[in-house]
N, C-alpha and C positions, 0 to 999 in steps of 0.2 A: 504494500500500500504506500510505503514511503516513496517508492520509485515512481508512482503515479500521482504523487502529491501535486495538487493544482498550483500552489504557490511556486513550487520548484520548477514546474514546467513553464510557468509564466516568466520566471526569472531567466530560465534558459533561453526562451524566445527573444528576450531583450538583448542577448549577445549576438543575435543575427544582424549583420550589417544592413540588410534590406529593411529591417524593422527600425533600427536606429536612424537610418537615412530618412524614412518617412516621418518619424517624429521630429527630426531636425528641420525638415523642409516646411513644416506646418507653422503658421502664425499662432494658432491657438489649438490646443489638444483637449479633447473631451473623451471620457471613457464611459461606455455602457457595458456592464457585466451582467450576463443573464444565463442561468442554468444552475445546476446543483453545485458547481464549483465557483459560482459568481463571487462570493465574498473573498475567499483566499486569492483568487486570480486578481481581483481589483486591488486588494491590499498589497500584493507583491508588485503589481504593475506600478502603482503610485509610488511605492518606496524605491523601486529600482529604475524607473524611467528618468533619464537625464533631462527632464523638462517639466514645466508646471502643468498639472492636469486641472483645467479650469472647472469642468463639470464631472461629477462622479455619481453614477446611478447604478445601483446593484439591484437585481431582481433574482432572489433565491427562493428555495422552498419555504422559508419563513415569511416570505412576502406575498406568495400567490399559491394557487392550487396546483397539485400534481398527484397522479398522472392525468386527472381530468381537470381542465381549467375551471376557475370560479370567477366571481365578480372582481376579486383582487387581481386576477390575471388580466382582465380587460382594463382595469385601472392602470396596471403596470405597463401594459402595451401602449396605452394612450400616452403615458409619460414618455416612453421611449420614442414614439412617433413624433411627439411634440419636440423632443430634443433634436431629433434628426432634421426636422423641417425648420428649426430655428437657426441652423448653422449657416455661416457664410461660405463663399467660394474658397477662402484660404484657411478654413478650419479643417481639422482632421477629427473624425469620429473613430475611435478605437473600440471595436466590439469584441469583448472577451466572452466567447461563446463556449458553452458546455452542455452536456446531455441534460435533458429536462426542460430546455428552453421552449420547446414547442408548447407545452402546457402552461408554463409560467408566464409567457408573454403571448396572450391570445386576444385578438380583436376581430370578431367575426365581421364579415362583409355586411353592408347595410341591410340586406334583405334576409338575413338569417339571425335568429335569436341565439343567445348563449345556451339556452336549454336545448335547442335542436343540435347545436354543435356538441354539447356534452353527451347527448344520447348517441350521436353518431360515433364519437370516439369510443364510448363504452362498447357499442355493438361490434365495431371492427376488432377491438382488442379481445373481446370474448369469443369471437369467431376465429381467433388464431392469426389475425393479420400481422405481418411483420412490420418493422419500423419504416421500411421504404413504402409499403402500401399505405400505412397510416399517415405518413407525412405527405404523400401524394395528394390525399384528400385534404389534409389540413391546409396545405399551401393554397388550395383553391377556395378555401372558405375564410381566408384571412386577409386583413389589410396590412399586415407587416411581414408575413412569411413569403417564401418564394421570390426573394429579391426585392420585395416591395419596400422594405425599410430603407435599403440603400438607394432605391430609385427616388425616394422622397427627400433625399439629402443633397443639397447643392454643393457641399464640401466633399472632401475626399473621405473614403472609408477604408479602414484597415481592420480585418477580422483575424483574430488569433483564436483558433478553435482547438479544444480538447475533444477528441473523437470518442463517442460511445457506440459507433456503428461499424459493422464489418465493411471493410473496404475504404473507410475514411472519406466517404463521399461528402464534400462540403455542401452539396445541394440537399443532403439528407440530415446532416447534423443540425439539430435545432430547427428543422424545416427550412434551412437555408435563407435566413432573412436578408442576407447581403450579397447573394450570388445568383447568377442566372438559374432559372428553373427549366430543366429539360422535359418535365412531365406536362401533361395536357389535361383539359377538361374530360376528354374521352377516356384517358387513363384513370382519372379519378372515378368516373362513373363505372368503369369496369371493376374497380376495387369493390364497390358496394354490391355490385351484381354477383361478384365472386364470394364475398364475405357476408352471406346472409340473404342477399336478394333485395330488390327495391322495396318490397313490402315490410322489411325489417327496419326501415329508416323513416325519419320524419318526412311528411309530404313536402314541406318547404325545402328540405335538403334535396330531395329527388328533383323537384321542379327547378331548383337553382342549377343543378348539374346538367339537366336537359337544356336549359337556356344557354349555358356555357358551351355545350357541345354544338348547339345550333349557331354559335357565333354571335349571339346577342349580348354576351358579356365578355369583356376584354380578358385575354389570357394573362398569365403571370409573365414578368419580364423574361425573355429568352436570351440565349447566347447571342452576342452582337448588339444587344439593346444599348443605345447610346446613354441611357440614364445610368448604366452600371459601368461606364467606361472608367470612372475614377474610383472604383471599388476593387480592392485587392484582398485576398484571403489565403490563409495557410493553416495547415494542421500542425500544432505544436506538441501534441502528445496523443497517445492512444494505447490500445491493448498491448502493443509490443513493449511499452515501458513496464507494464505490470508483469508480463512474462519474463522480461530480462531481470526484473527485480527478484522474482521468484527463483529464477535460475541461479542468480548470485547467492541468494540465501541458502538454497539447497546445496550448491557446490561448497560453500563455506562450512556446511555441516557434514561434508564427506560423501554426498550423494553423487552418483553418475546421473547426468540429466539428458533426457531426450525430449524434444519439442515436436508436437504434431502441428505442422504448419497450416494445414487446411482448417479454416474457421469452423467452429461448431455452430451450426445454424439449424433451422427447421424445427419441427415439433420436439418439445423437450423430452418426452418419454422415448421417442425414437432415437434421439441424440444420446441418451443414457445407454441404450442397448448397443449402439454403434461404438461408443467410447469404450465400453467394456471389452468388446472384441478387439479394438485397435490397441488398447493398453495391454491386453493379454498377449497379443502377437508380438509387441515390442518386448515385453518382459520375458518372452520365451528364449531370447538370445542375448539380451542386454546384461551387463554385469550388475552385481549387487553391492551396496544398497542402491536402489534405482528410484529416481523421481521422473515422472512423465507429466508434461505440462501441455495445456491447450487453452484456447480462448475463443470467444465469439459471443453470440447472443441468440438464444432460442425463443420459441413462442409457445404459448399454452392455449389450447382450445378448451374453453370452459364448458363442460357437459354435466358437472356435478354441483353440489351445493357446499362443498367444504372450503377449507382455507389452504393456501399454499402459494408457491411461486415457481417460476421456471427453473431456478437452480435446485429447489427442493425436488421437483419432478425429475430432473436429470439424475439427482443422487439416488432417489428411491428406485428408479428404473435401472440404474447401474447396479445396485445391490441385487435386484431381481435377476438380472442377466447373469450374475456370477454363479447362481445356483446351477446353471447349465454349463459352467466352465470348471467342473470339479477337478479335472486333470491338468488345469493350467495354473499359472502363478497366481491367478485370482480366484482359485478354488477356496474352500473353507477347510479348516482343520489341518492335521498333520504338520507339515513343515512350512506352511504358508502363512505369511502375515502381510497384510496390505491395508491401506487406508486411502479413501478417495473423498475429495471435497469439491463442491462447486459453489461459488459465491458470486454475488453481484458486487462489483468494486465500489458501488455507491453505498453499500451497506443496506440496501432495500431490495427485498425479493418479493415482488407482488404486493398484495395488500396485507403484509405481515410485518412484525418487528424483527424479522431475521434477515440476514444477508444471504443465507443459503443453508446447507447442511453437509454433514460428514457421515459417510458409511465406512465400514471396515469388515474384516473377515469374520467378525462376531455378530454383525448386525442382525441377520436373519435369525440366528440362534437366540439372541437376546430378546428379539421381538416375540418369539414363541414363548420364551420363559416368562415374559411380562403379560402373557395372555392377550396379545394384540391379534387382531384379525390379519389375514394375509396381506402383504403390501399391495397386491393388485387391487384389493377392495378400496384402499385409501387412494390409490392413483386414479381409479375409475371415478371416484367422487371428488377429484381435485382436492383431496384432503391430506396431502403429504405433510403439512404442518403438524397436524395432530399426531401422526405416526412418529415424527422426529421429536416432537416435544415430549412424548411419553418416554422416549429413550434418552432424553437430554443430549441429543445430537444435533441440535440447531446451532448455527453460527450466528451470534449476535454481536455485531460491531458498532451498531448505531450508525447514523449518517456519517459518511467519511469526508464529505465536501469535495469529492472528486467523482468521476464517472468515466471509465474506459471500457465498459462492457463487463462480461463475465469471465471468470478465470476458473479453470479446473486443474486440480493437482492430485496426482496419485503417488503414494509412497509405497514401495514394494521391497520386502526383504524376506529371506528364507532362513529359518532356523536349521542348524545342522543336527539332524537326528533327534529333535525335541518337539514336543507338542506346543501348540500356541498357549501361552500362559492364560490362566483364568482371567476373565474380564475384571478389571479394576475400576470401580465407579468413580474413584478419585483421580483417575489418570488425566493428564493435561493434554 
């Protein structure tokens, strides 16, 4: 987590000569920080920038709603838009962007109510929509997203973004308020048709998308739009920072480290199954003790009434998969010892107080001993939180004030001719 610290990443960005040049060339510098890392990014930027920062506006989870926007989100977006439109041609607006910005800075287009936008976001999320799909729709319902914030600014715009999305696409991070939007009204409408169908959404929303597709409502600013000619953006941190931090920590503890480079995406329960197979294959030939790392961001399709999050579902499905890998390094009993954890680097996993969960070679046995139902039942009810809470295997970090997606860590060791020690409830 220290490797993905938002303040550290902001300070590192200020060593970039392109960034320092932009600050030096501006007559007046103003800063807008929005996202889960807003406050540490703004604090570090103001302290480290070799120039006076005239205006400082932070929009963090303590200031607005997340993951569904609320009235405070619209008020915050209004302040941000007012700041952008107030600047002169020789001013520079520095946008310090991080994950969560889409909900924290939300200003619906004039013909759409906040309630309709809230319902739309909840429906897409519950239907398993990924961040690219969700933000495609968001951008077309907003007065600040999809390049519109930068388009409203007469001055120059410099965006420094900490990425929480796979691929580090600046048009997706925070719904791209300062960069061209390659998505279209047609693509937004296809998302709702794919994620629940038109009947699952507010009538005003469906009508708005139809009007956009018909060309009766202007598109978001596209590549080449003259209004964005003075807007520059760069990613200053992301999942790779967390992975490399984990690698360094593991190596310092004596582990041999392997990294799965392919991002972990898609349905969380399927991702857990795939990771178990991948980790077992790596462990078959790698030296011990072994640490295997991966990162990405999965989705959850809500079909039950329980509590949980994508990382908890990855973890519980990983544990279930190991029951079928009895003869691999991820089997249970005998000479095998392993632990696997999946966490959200923001410290928040779904609508819970956990960042994720840990499973190990004793999880299924301990669950049976505790009288819990089979893990599949909890997974089918989207109730992985209850399962892990009963075993005291939730990871609770609290909000971390950064967000670079999700991180998975597996630690694997083999005992030489001994059984796995009895489970110790006081283990750290």
